[in-house]
C-alpha positions as CSV (number, residue, x, y, z in Angstrom):
1,M,-2.3,22.3,-32.6
2,A,-5.2,20.2,-33.8
3,Q,-6.9,18.0,-31.2
4,M,-6.2,14.7,-32.9
5,L,-2.6,15.6,-33.6
6,A,-2.2,16.3,-29.9
7,L,-3.8,13.0,-29.0
8,V,-1.6,11.1,-31.4
9,L,1.6,12.6,-30.0
10,I,0.9,12.1,-26.4
11,V,-0.4,8.5,-26.8
12,L,2.6,7.7,-28.9
13,I,4.8,8.8,-26.0
14,L,3.0,6.5,-23.6
15,Y,3.4,3.6,-26.1
16,I,7.2,4.3,-26.5
17,G,7.5,4.2,-22.7
18,D,5.8,0.7,-22.6
19,V,8.1,-0.5,-25.4
20,V,11.3,0.6,-23.6
21,A,10.1,-0.9,-20.3
22,A,9.4,-4.2,-22.0
23,K,12.8,-4.2,-23.9
24,T,14.7,-3.5,-20.6
25,K,12.6,-5.8,-18.5
26,A,11.3,-2.8,-16.5
27,W,14.9,-1.7,-15.5
28,V,14.0,1.5,-17.3
29,P,10.5,2.4,-16.0
30,S,8.0,3.5,-18.7
31,I,7.0,6.5,-16.6
32,F,10.6,7.8,-16.8
33,V,10.7,7.5,-20.6
34,C,7.4,9.3,-20.8
35,A,8.5,12.1,-18.5
36,V,11.7,12.7,-20.5
37,L,9.8,12.8,-23.8
38,F,7.1,15.1,-22.3
39,L,9.8,17.5,-21.0
40,A,11.5,17.4,-24.4
41,G,8.2,18.3,-25.9
42,Y,7.4,21.1,-23.5
43,W,10.9,22.6,-24.0
44,T,10.5,22.6,-27.8
45,F,7.2,22.6,-29.7
46,F,4.5,21.2,-27.4
47,P,1.7,23.7,-26.5
48,Q,1.6,24.2,-22.7
49,D,-2.0,22.8,-22.6
50,I,-1.4,19.9,-25.0
51,V,-3.2,17.4,-22.7
52,E,-6.2,19.6,-22.4
53,I,-6.2,20.1,-26.2
54,A,-6.2,16.3,-26.6
55,G,-9.4,16.0,-24.6
56,I,-8.3,15.3,-21.0
57,P,-9.0,18.6,-19.0
58,P,-8.6,18.5,-15.2
59,V,-12.3,17.9,-14.6
60,V,-12.2,14.6,-16.6
61,A,-9.0,13.5,-14.9
62,T,-10.7,14.1,-11.5
63,V,-13.6,11.9,-12.4
64,L,-11.2,9.2,-13.6
65,M,-9.2,9.4,-10.3
66,Y,-12.3,9.0,-8.2
67,M,-13.2,5.8,-10.1
68,L,-9.7,4.4,-10.1
69,I,-9.3,4.8,-6.3
70,V,-12.7,3.2,-5.7
71,N,-11.5,0.4,-8.0
72,M,-8.4,0.1,-5.9
73,G,-10.5,-0.6,-2.9
74,T,-12.3,-3.5,-4.7
75,L,-8.9,-5.3,-5.1
76,L,-8.6,-5.7,-1.3
77,S,-8.8,-9.3,-0.3
78,L,-9.3,-9.4,3.5
79,K,-8.5,-13.2,3.5
80,E,-5.1,-12.8,1.9
81,L,-4.2,-9.8,4.1
82,K,-5.1,-11.8,7.2
83,Q,-2.8,-14.6,6.0
84,Q,0.1,-12.2,5.3
85,W,-0.1,-10.2,8.5
86,R,3.7,-10.4,9.1
87,T,4.2,-9.0,5.6
88,I,1.9,-6.1,6.2
89,L,3.7,-5.2,9.4
90,I,7.1,-5.3,7.7
91,A,5.8,-3.2,4.8
92,L,4.4,-0.7,7.3
93,G,7.7,-0.7,9.2
94,G,9.5,0.3,5.9
95,V,7.0,3.1,5.3
96,L,7.5,4.3,8.9
97,G,11.3,4.3,8.3
98,V,10.8,6.6,5.3
99,V,8.5,8.9,7.2
100,A,10.9,9.1,10.2
101,F,14.1,9.8,8.2
102,L,12.5,12.3,5.9
103,L,10.7,14.3,8.5
104,S,13.7,14.3,10.8
105,F,17.0,14.4,8.8
106,G,15.2,15.5,5.6
107,T,13.6,18.4,7.3
108,L,16.9,19.6,8.7
109,L,18.5,19.4,5.2
110,F,15.7,20.5,2.9
111,G,12.8,22.0,4.9
112,F,9.5,20.6,6.2
113,Q,7.3,21.5,3.2
114,A,9.6,19.7,0.8
115,M,9.6,16.5,2.9
116,V,5.8,16.6,3.4
117,V,5.5,16.6,-0.5
118,A,8.1,13.9,-0.8
119,V,6.8,11.2,1.5
120,P,3.5,10.1,-0.1
121,P,4.9,9.7,-3.7
122,L,8.0,7.9,-2.3
123,V,5.9,5.2,-0.6
124,G,3.2,5.2,-3.2
125,G,2.3,5.5,-6.8
126,L,0.4,7.6,-9.3
127,V,-2.5,8.7,-7.1
128,S,-0.6,9.8,-4.1
129,S,1.9,11.7,-6.3
130,L,-1.0,13.5,-8.0
131,I,-2.7,14.4,-4.7
132,M,0.5,16.0,-3.4
133,S,1.3,17.7,-6.7
134,E,-2.2,19.3,-6.8
135,G,-1.9,20.3,-3.1
136,A,1.5,21.9,-3.6
137,A,0.2,23.8,-6.7
138,E,-2.9,25.1,-4.8
139,A,-0.5,26.3,-2.0
140,G,1.5,28.2,-4.6
141,L,4.5,25.9,-4.3
142,V,5.1,25.5,-8.1
143,S,8.6,23.8,-7.8
144,L,7.4,21.4,-5.2
145,S,4.3,20.6,-7.3
146,V,6.8,19.5,-10.1
147,F,9.0,17.7,-7.5
148,A,6.0,15.5,-6.4
149,I,5.8,14.2,-10.0
150,V,9.6,13.9,-10.6
151,I,10.2,11.9,-7.4
152,Y,7.5,9.5,-8.5
153,V,9.1,9.2,-11.9
154,M,12.6,8.6,-10.5
155,Q,12.1,6.4,-7.4
156,G,12.0,3.2,-9.4
157,F,15.7,3.6,-10.3
158,A,16.5,3.0,-6.6
159,G,13.8,0.4,-6.1
160,Y,14.3,-2.0,-9.0
161,P,18.0,-2.9,-8.7
162,L,17.9,-3.0,-4.9
163,T,14.9,-5.3,-5.0
164,S,16.5,-7.6,-7.5
165,V,19.7,-7.9,-5.4
166,M,17.7,-8.7,-2.2
167,L,15.5,-11.3,-3.9
168,K,18.5,-13.0,-5.5
169,K,20.1,-13.2,-2.0
170,E,16.9,-14.6,-0.5
171,G,16.4,-17.0,-3.5
172,K,19.9,-18.4,-3.1
173,Q,19.4,-19.1,0.6
174,L,16.1,-20.9,-0.2
175,L,17.7,-22.9,-3.0
176,N,20.4,-24.1,-0.5
177,K,17.6,-25.3,1.8
178,I,15.7,-27.0,-1.1
179,R,18.8,-28.8,-2.2
180,S,19.7,-29.9,1.3
181,G,16.2,-31.3,1.7
182,E,15.0,-28.7,4.3
183,L,12.3,-27.4,1.9
184,K,10.6,-30.2,0.0
185,E,7.4,-28.8,-1.5
186,A,5.6,-25.6,-2.4
187,D,3.9,-23.9,0.5
188,T,0.3,-23.3,-0.5
189,S,-0.9,-21.9,2.8
190,N,-0.5,-18.3,1.5
191,K,-2.7,-18.9,-1.5
192,T,-6.3,-17.6,-1.5
193,A,-9.1,-19.8,-2.8
194,A,-9.3,-19.5,-6.5
195,E,-12.9,-20.3,-6.5
196,E,-13.8,-17.3,-4.3
197,Y,-16.7,-15.4,-6.0
198,E,-15.4,-12.1,-7.5
199,G,-18.7,-10.6,-8.7
200,A,-21.1,-8.2,-6.9
201,K,-22.9,-10.5,-4.5
202,L,-26.0,-8.2,-4.2
203,F,-26.6,-8.6,-7.9
204,R,-25.6,-12.3,-8.3
205,N,-29.1,-13.1,-9.6
206,L,-29.4,-10.1,-11.9
207,P,-29.6,-11.4,-15.5
208,E,-26.3,-10.8,-17.4
209,Q,-28.0,-8.6,-20.0
210,Y,-28.9,-6.0,-17.3
211,N,-25.4,-6.0,-15.6
212,T,-24.0,-3.8,-18.3
213,S,-20.9,-1.6,-18.3
214,Y,-23.1,1.4,-17.6
215,F,-24.5,-0.3,-14.5
216,I,-21.0,-0.9,-13.2
217,F,-20.0,2.8,-14.0
218,F,-23.1,3.9,-12.2
219,R,-22.2,1.9,-9.0
220,L,-18.6,3.2,-9.1
221,A,-19.9,6.8,-9.5
222,V,-22.4,6.3,-6.6
223,T,-19.5,5.1,-4.4
224,G,-17.3,8.0,-5.4
225,F,-20.2,10.5,-4.8
226,L,-20.8,9.1,-1.3
227,A,-17.0,9.5,-0.5
228,Y,-17.1,13.1,-1.8
229,Q,-20.3,13.9,0.1
230,I,-19.2,12.5,3.4
231,S,-15.8,14.3,3.1
232,A,-17.8,17.6,2.6
233,W,-20.0,16.8,5.6
234,L,-17.0,16.1,7.8
235,E,-15.1,19.3,6.7
236,P,-16.3,21.5,9.6
237,V,-15.2,18.9,12.1
238,V,-12.2,17.1,10.6
239,S,-10.5,17.3,7.1
240,V,-10.6,13.9,5.4
241,S,-9.5,13.7,1.8
242,P,-12.3,12.3,-0.4
243,M,-9.6,10.2,-2.1
244,V,-9.0,8.3,1.2
245,L,-12.7,7.8,1.6
246,C,-13.0,6.5,-2.0
247,L,-10.5,3.8,-1.1
248,L,-12.4,2.9,2.1
249,F,-15.7,2.9,0.3
250,G,-14.3,0.7,-2.4
251,V,-13.4,-1.9,0.2
252,I,-16.8,-1.5,1.9
253,G,-18.6,-1.7,-1.5
254,R,-16.8,-4.9,-2.4
255,S,-17.3,-6.5,1.0
256,A,-21.1,-5.5,1.0
257,G,-21.5,-7.0,-2.5
258,F,-22.4,-3.7,-4.1
259,L,-19.2,-3.7,-6.3
260,E,-17.4,-6.6,-8.0
261,K,-13.6,-7.1,-7.7
262,Q,-11.8,-5.0,-10.4
263,A,-15.1,-3.3,-11.3
264,L,-13.5,-0.9,-13.7
265,Q,-11.8,-3.7,-15.7
266,K,-15.1,-5.5,-15.9
267,A,-16.7,-2.3,-17.3
268,N,-13.9,-2.1,-19.9
269,G,-12.9,1.3,-18.6
270,F,-9.6,0.7,-16.7
271,G,-7.4,1.2,-19.7
272,F,-8.9,4.6,-20.7
273,A,-9.0,5.7,-17.0
274,M,-5.2,4.9,-16.7
275,L,-4.5,6.7,-20.0
276,G,-6.3,9.8,-18.7
277,L,-4.6,9.8,-15.4
278,M,-1.1,9.2,-16.8
279,L,-1.6,12.1,-19.2
280,Y,-2.8,14.3,-16.4
281,I,0.1,13.6,-14.1
282,L,2.6,14.1,-17.0
283,D,0.9,17.4,-17.8
284,G,2.2,18.6,-14.4
285,L,5.7,18.7,-16.0
286,R,4.7,21.7,-18.2
287,N,5.8,24.0,-15.3
288,A,9.3,22.3,-15.1
289,T,11.8,24.6,-16.7
290,P,15.5,23.4,-17.1
291,D,16.5,25.7,-14.3
292,M,13.9,24.3,-11.9
293,M,15.0,20.7,-12.7
294,L,18.5,21.7,-11.8
295,D,17.3,23.3,-8.6
296,I,15.5,20.2,-7.4
297,I,18.1,17.6,-8.3
298,Y,19.8,17.7,-4.9
299,L,16.4,17.5,-3.2
300,L,15.5,14.5,-5.4
301,V,18.7,12.5,-4.7
302,G,18.8,13.4,-1.0
303,S,15.1,12.4,-0.5
304,I,15.5,9.0,-2.2
305,L,18.8,8.3,-0.4
306,L,17.3,9.0,3.0
307,A,14.2,7.0,2.2
308,V,16.3,4.0,1.2
309,I,18.3,4.1,4.4
310,G,15.3,4.6,6.7
311,M,13.4,1.8,4.9
312,Y,16.3,-0.6,5.3
313,I,16.8,0.1,9.1
314,F,13.1,-0.2,10.0
315,S,12.3,-3.2,7.8
316,F,15.4,-5.0,9.3
317,I,14.1,-4.4,12.9
318,V,10.5,-5.5,12.2
319,G,11.7,-8.4,10.0
320,R,13.9,-9.6,12.8
321,L,11.0,-9.5,15.3
322,F,9.1,-11.9,13.0
323,K,12.1,-14.0,12.1
324,V,12.0,-12.9,8.4
325,S,15.3,-12.7,6.7
326,K,16.9,-9.3,6.3
327,A,16.9,-9.6,2.5
328,M,13.2,-10.6,2.2
329,A,12.1,-7.9,4.7
330,Y,13.9,-5.2,2.8
331,A,12.5,-6.5,-0.6
332,I,9.0,-6.4,0.8
333,S,9.5,-2.8,2.0
334,L,11.0,-1.7,-1.4
335,T,7.7,-2.6,-3.1
336,A,6.6,0.8,-1.9
337,F,8.7,2.4,-4.6
338,Y,6.8,0.8,-7.5
339,G,4.0,-1.6,-6.5
340,F,2.2,-3.9,-9.0
341,P,3.0,-5.1,-11.7
342,A,6.7,-4.3,-11.2
343,D,6.8,-6.4,-8.0
344,Y,5.4,-9.4,-9.9
345,V,7.7,-8.9,-12.9
346,I,10.9,-8.5,-10.8
347,T,10.1,-11.5,-8.5
348,N,9.5,-13.8,-11.5
349,E,12.6,-12.6,-13.4
350,V,14.8,-13.3,-10.3
351,I,13.3,-16.8,-9.8
352,T,13.8,-17.6,-13.5
353,S,17.4,-16.4,-13.4
354,L,18.2,-18.6,-10.3
355,T,17.1,-22.0,-11.5
356,K,15.8,-23.9,-14.5
357,D,14.2,-26.7,-12.4
358,T,10.4,-26.5,-12.5
359,K,10.0,-27.8,-9.0
360,E,12.5,-25.4,-7.5
361,R,10.8,-22.5,-9.2
362,E,7.4,-23.5,-7.8
363,I,8.9,-23.6,-4.2
364,L,10.7,-20.3,-4.7
365,T,7.5,-18.7,-6.1
366,S,5.3,-19.9,-3.2
367,H,7.7,-18.4,-0.7
368,M,8.6,-15.1,-2.4
369,L,5.8,-14.0,-4.6
370,P,2.8,-13.7,-2.1
371,P,4.6,-11.4,0.3
372,M,5.9,-9.3,-2.5
373,L,2.4,-8.8,-4.0
374,V,0.8,-8.1,-0.6
375,G,3.6,-5.7,0.4
376,G,3.2,-3.7,-2.8
377,F,-0.6,-3.6,-2.5
378,V,-0.5,-2.4,1.1
379,T,2.0,0.4,0.6
380,V,1.1,1.7,-2.8
381,T,-2.6,1.1,-2.8
382,I,-3.6,1.8,0.8
383,V,-1.0,3.5,3.0
384,S,0.3,6.0,0.4
385,V,-3.2,7.3,-0.4
386,I,-4.0,7.7,3.3
387,L,-0.6,9.5,3.9
388,A,-1.3,11.8,1.0
389,G,-4.7,12.6,2.3
390,V,-3.2,13.5,5.7
391,F,0.0,15.2,4.5
392,V,-1.7,17.5,1.9
393,S,-3.4,19.3,4.8
394,F,0.1,20.4,6.0
395,L,0.8,22.5,2.9
């Protein structure tokens, strides 16, 4: 197949996924549509190495992953995390519930290795799924390598409807309080200062013509290199994934003023980086035969069911300790299944469906949106990458 034809086909698939997600208001995740179309392609006329033919070999995807994880670290707002400490503990409680149920009941039903592969993608996103998929492949566990991708593709089907139900329940309770006069105005205490400087403070005085995209890429690359090098130095003493260190160094780089917030976006490289990483993770489905998909269906359904139950029980307990409603606590934990931007989209859609009054919408938004965004950020961006870095060493 010609390189440009390969590129046209696989980018068209990504676009179709976006269109379907937009049409269904994210009830059908774009990643699910893309995965189905990729599988159909591999089972019919796609070359097994179509992604590599299109120009995204593994070495390119690895570079993009390093930059994307460093970029994740630059999103961390210590101020907002400090204000939302209850939300963080509830989200961590939900993750702990998933880990506890899968490593106990799940291990008894499906085996330890399968559950080790399942946990990070279930409480995270693209990066943690990719780390576990690569780790399973290197350990010779081909079916579990595919499973790590498939569970990431499918988990949204549990997360989206459950979150919508929980948020509607919470929203109705808040509306009753608003209409009875108990809640009168939007709570702005959770909002961070909009005027906070988001650039790289060390280079604040650098003339704009010298702060080019290449200079931002350079600083991202330096940060990624430091993470890789320190991981290598620590290897004889303790095994720490360079991906985990990339996240940590991204936070440090932003706090120290070496990196700006959302550095990759400012360098106009985020879209291409996500394109490359999406193609790379979907490329992992080339090993998924129809027989293999049938073999892992029980493992897939069982893992998601156990995760949903464990998350509910633990988030309920932690939420009760901090006097957060059962519905809101569970909704916060469920963000681990999808993260941003789905948490933002679902919350806004629920609020819009509950009331047409502008004032009521403002109050609902101020109470429901900040914890949902922080919950998704903590689980998908931070915790899942750390878990993947730890769990991959068990394979």
